[in-house]
C-alpha positions as CSV (number, residue, x, y, z in Angstrom):
1,M,22.1,-19.8,17.5
2,A,25.7,-18.9,16.5
3,P,27.2,-15.6,17.6
4,Q,26.8,-12.9,15.0
5,Q,29.9,-12.4,12.9
6,P,31.2,-8.8,12.6
7,I,30.5,-8.8,8.9
8,D,26.9,-9.9,9.5
9,R,26.4,-7.0,12.0
10,W,28.0,-4.5,9.7
11,L,25.8,-5.6,6.7
12,S,22.7,-5.6,8.9
13,I,23.4,-2.0,9.9
14,L,24.2,-1.0,6.3
15,F,21.0,-2.5,5.0
16,H,19.0,-0.9,7.8
17,Y,20.2,2.6,6.8
18,V,19.9,1.9,3.1
19,E,16.3,0.8,3.7
20,K,15.5,4.0,5.5
21,L,17.1,6.1,2.8
22,V,15.1,4.4,0.1
23,L,11.9,4.8,2.0
24,V,12.6,8.6,2.4
25,G,13.3,8.6,-1.4
26,V,10.0,6.8,-2.1
27,G,8.1,9.2,0.1
28,G,9.9,12.2,-1.4
29,L,9.2,11.1,-5.0
30,A,5.5,10.5,-4.2
31,L,5.4,14.1,-2.9
32,V,7.1,15.3,-6.1
33,G,4.5,13.4,-8.1
34,I,1.6,15.1,-6.2
35,G,3.3,18.4,-6.9
36,Q,3.5,17.6,-10.6
37,I,-0.2,16.7,-10.7
38,L,-1.1,20.0,-8.9
39,L,0.9,22.0,-11.4
40,E,-0.8,20.1,-14.3
41,I,-4.2,20.9,-12.8
42,A,-3.3,24.5,-12.4
43,A,-2.0,24.7,-16.0
44,N,-5.0,23.0,-17.5
45,R,-7.5,24.8,-15.2
46,E,-9.3,21.5,-14.9
47,V,-9.5,18.8,-12.3
48,R,-10.0,15.3,-13.7
49,L,-10.9,12.2,-11.9
50,E,-7.8,10.4,-13.1
51,D,-5.7,13.1,-11.6
52,L,-7.4,12.7,-8.2
53,L,-7.0,8.9,-8.4
54,L,-3.3,9.3,-9.2
55,M,-2.9,11.6,-6.2
56,F,-4.6,9.0,-4.0
57,I,-2.1,6.4,-5.2
58,F,0.8,8.8,-4.3
59,I,-0.8,9.5,-0.9
60,E,-1.2,5.7,-0.2
61,I,2.5,5.2,-1.1
62,M,3.5,7.9,1.3
63,A,1.2,6.4,4.0
64,M,2.8,3.0,3.4
65,A,6.3,4.4,3.8
66,N,5.2,6.2,7.0
67,V,3.6,3.1,8.5
68,Y,6.9,1.3,7.9
69,F,8.8,3.9,9.8
70,V,6.3,3.7,12.7
71,R,5.7,0.0,12.9
72,R,8.8,-1.5,11.2
73,S,6.4,-3.5,8.9
74,V,3.8,-2.8,6.3
75,P,0.4,-4.5,6.5
76,F,-0.1,-6.7,3.5
77,T,-3.3,-4.8,2.6
78,Y,-1.6,-1.5,1.9
79,P,-0.2,-2.5,-1.5
80,M,-3.6,-4.1,-2.2
81,F,-5.4,-0.8,-1.7
82,I,-2.9,0.8,-4.1
83,A,-3.8,-1.9,-6.6
84,V,-7.5,-1.3,-6.3
85,T,-7.0,2.4,-6.8
86,A,-4.6,1.8,-9.8
87,L,-7.2,-0.5,-11.4
88,S,-9.9,2.0,-10.9
89,R,-7.8,4.7,-12.5
90,L,-7.1,2.4,-15.4
91,I,-10.8,2.0,-16.0
92,V,-11.4,5.7,-15.8
93,L,-8.5,6.4,-18.2
94,Q,-9.8,4.0,-20.8
95,G,-13.0,5.9,-21.0
96,K,-16.1,4.8,-22.9
97,N,-14.2,3.2,-25.7
98,I,-13.1,0.2,-23.6
99,A,-14.0,-3.2,-24.9
100,P,-16.8,-4.7,-22.7
101,E,-14.7,-7.9,-21.9
102,N,-11.8,-5.7,-20.7
103,L,-14.1,-3.8,-18.4
104,I,-15.4,-7.2,-17.0
105,Y,-11.8,-8.4,-16.5
106,E,-10.7,-5.2,-14.8
107,S,-13.8,-5.0,-12.6
108,G,-13.3,-8.7,-11.7
109,A,-9.7,-7.9,-10.7
110,I,-10.9,-5.1,-8.4
111,L,-13.5,-7.5,-6.9
112,L,-10.9,-10.2,-6.3
113,V,-8.4,-7.8,-4.7
114,S,-11.2,-6.3,-2.6
115,L,-12.3,-9.8,-1.5
116,A,-8.7,-10.7,-0.6
117,I,-8.4,-7.5,1.5
118,L,-11.6,-8.5,3.3
119,I,-10.4,-12.0,3.9
120,I,-7.1,-10.9,5.2
121,R,-8.7,-8.3,7.5
122,F,-11.2,-10.8,8.9
123,S,-8.5,-13.5,9.4
124,Q,-6.3,-11.0,11.3
125,R,-9.2,-10.0,13.6
126,Y,-10.2,-13.6,14.1
127,S,-6.7,-14.8,14.9
128,A,-6.1,-11.8,17.2
129,A,-9.4,-12.6,19.0
130,A,-8.5,-16.3,19.3
131,I,-5.2,-15.4,20.8
132,E,-6.8,-13.0,23.3
133,T,-9.4,-15.7,24.2
134,E,-6.7,-18.3,24.8
135,E,-4.6,-15.9,26.9
136,T,-7.7,-15.0,29.0
137,D,-8.6,-18.7,29.4
138,D,-5.0,-19.5,30.5
139,K,-5.1,-16.8,33.1
140,H,-8.4,-17.8,34.6
141,G,-8.0,-21.6,34.1
């Protein structure tokens, strides 16, 4: 591998700090969004399911930013959880006037994303277990 050029190192450092700044901004804006929802709930003196679901979306976004700070990567399933919550909120917002075929499509999308999460989780556990088994066999073999 070629030695790193000074411009490459400088750009890498720049992007590293910009990335952190944007993540702080995303977390901060999610917190502002939660505050706006709480103010709306107080003003209307009514807690609605769509408000709670939107708060969960904001909380999941904050958690995703936090996990990135801690692990330096975000599990692929986090955005998928946000998608399931957003689709659920969409169904709730549409109310009882929704066309039956749209409800089937949206429910199907929730099912597909949920199955994808399940498959990803099982594949991660299986591959981690397989690696541990191979390492144990190598030590004892």
